[in-house]
C-alpha positions, 0 to 999 in steps of 0.5 A: 466465511464470517469474517471480522476485519479489524483495520483502520476505516479511514486514511490516516489523519482524515478520520470521517473524511477519506476512506482507508486503503483497507476500506476500499481493497480489503473490505469491499473485495472480501464482500464481493468474493461473497464472505460475511464481513463485519468491519471493526474500524478501530481508528474510529473507536480509538478516537472516540472511546480510547484504546482500553474500551475499543479492545473490550468492544473487539472481544465482544464482537469476537464472542457475539459474532463467533467469526471463522476469521479475525482479519487484522491490519495493524498499524502500530500497537492499536490492538492488545496483545492479550486480546489477540492471544485470547482469540487465537488460543481460546476461541474457535476463531483463526487469527490472521494479521497482514503486515504492511512494512516488514521491509523495515519493520520486521525487527522492531515490530513484526517479529514480536506480533507474529507469535500471537496470531495464528497466521501472518501475511507478509509482502516481502520475500526476503523477510519471509525468509527472515521469519523462517530463519527466526523460528516463526513458521506461521508467515505466509508470503503474499503481495498487494493487489487491487480491487478490480471493482474500484479500479478500472479503465474509464473513457476519458480524454488525457489531461496530464503528461506526468503525475504522481500521487503519493507523500512528499518524502525522501528522494521523491522531492528531488526526483520530481524537481529534477524532472521539472528542471529538465522540461517534464513538468509533474503534477503531484497530489498528496501530503507534504507537497503543498507546504513546499516552495514549489506547491504551485505543483500540487493539484489539491485534494483528491478523492479515491474516485478522482485518483482512479480517473486521474490514472486514466487521464495521465499519460505517464503515471509515476510510482516510487518505491521508497518507504516513508522511513529512511534506512538508517539503523535505529530508527524508531518508526513513525515517531522517528519519521515525524521528528525527521520531517520536522528537522527537514522543514527547519533546513534550508530549502535547497537541501530538500533537493539533494540527491539522496538514497531511496531508503527501504525499497518495497513493492507498493499498492500503487504498483497494481492500482495503476495497471489495474485502472488502466493507466500506464506505469512507470515505477522505480525498480524494486526487488521482486517486481519482475515476479509480477509484471513483465518489465518493458511490456506490461509496466516500465521501471527506472533505477535512476533520475536519468533513466526516469527522465529518458523513459518519460520522454520516450513514452510521451512521444510514442502514444502507441507504445504506451497505450500498448504497455498499459493495455498489457499491464491492465490484462496481466493485473486483472488476470493475476493481481486482484484481491480476490485471487490474493485472498483466495491463495491466502485463505488456501494457505491457511486451510480456511477452504471455504475461501479457497475456491478459484476466482 
C-alpha cells in the first residue's frame, strides 16, 4: 500500500535529538513489510510552521500522494478535525488512528475523535467494549508489540543486576526506593529521575540503541504499568499532570516515596520490547497480560512491592531459570508480537487486503 503516516517524528520534548517510538516501531516496521511509506512528522512542522500551516501541508500531501491509508497517531489535537473528516469522507483514502492511552483518555479524547476516522485502533479490550456500548462501531482491538529489526538479542556481558527505563512518576518512585532500601540497587534512566534527591541512581542520557543494549546487559529488567495520569476523576490530561508534578516537586522530599495507587494500569510497549530484545522482564501485573505471555514461563509479573522484591531476588540468584524465561519470552515475542504481525491483522480487519498477507 501507499501509506501516509502522520505521527510524531521525535520523542516528546527532544525535537531533532531523539527519534520517537512511532519512528522506530511504526514507520520502520511498515517499511520492512514492503509498504510505500511517507512519514509526515507533524511535531517538526508544528514547531517550525504552526498548526494551521501544518494542517494545510497534510491536506496537500493527501492530494498529491493519494495514499491508500492515512495512518495517524494523535497525541492531542495536532491535526485539524476538519482535515480528518475531509480525507475520510471526500477522498479515496482510508483513515486510521492508533489511540495510545484509551484506558484513561476514552471519555475526554478518543470517543470524540473516533467518528472522524474510517477506523480507529485501541489497545484495551475493556475500552473496546466501551466503544461498542457508545455506538462507535469502527474500533479495532490491537496491542503494542516490537519491531524485531530494532529489538534483538546481543552478545554482551551482564553489567547490571536491576534496571528501569521510564519516567519518574506515580508509585514508581516509591517502588524503586523500596528496592534500594531493601538492598536491591536499581539503576534508572528516563525523565524525572535526575532531579530527585537520589539522582545518583540515574544513568544519564540513553539512545535507542543504548536502551536495547541495556536490556541485554541487565539481569532483571523492570516494567511498571501505571500511566502518567493519576486515577482521579476530572483530571484534564497532560496539562493537569504537569500541574500535579509541579505541586509534587514543592512537597517535602519524603512525600514522593509514600505508597500510592498505581493510577490507571495499562499494557505498555516496554512489555514487548524487553522480551523482544532477549531481556528478562519483571513487569507489574496488568489486566490482559496473560493473553500475550505465559506468566512465570515467558515473563514474570508482580502485584506488590513485596512480590517485586522477592521475584527480583529469586531471579538474581537463579541464572538458569532467568535465562530460560528470557529465551521463552523472546521466542514468543518473535512468533506473535511483532509489529509486522500486528499491522497485518489490523489491515486485514479494515479490509485493506494489500496489507493482509501472512508474515
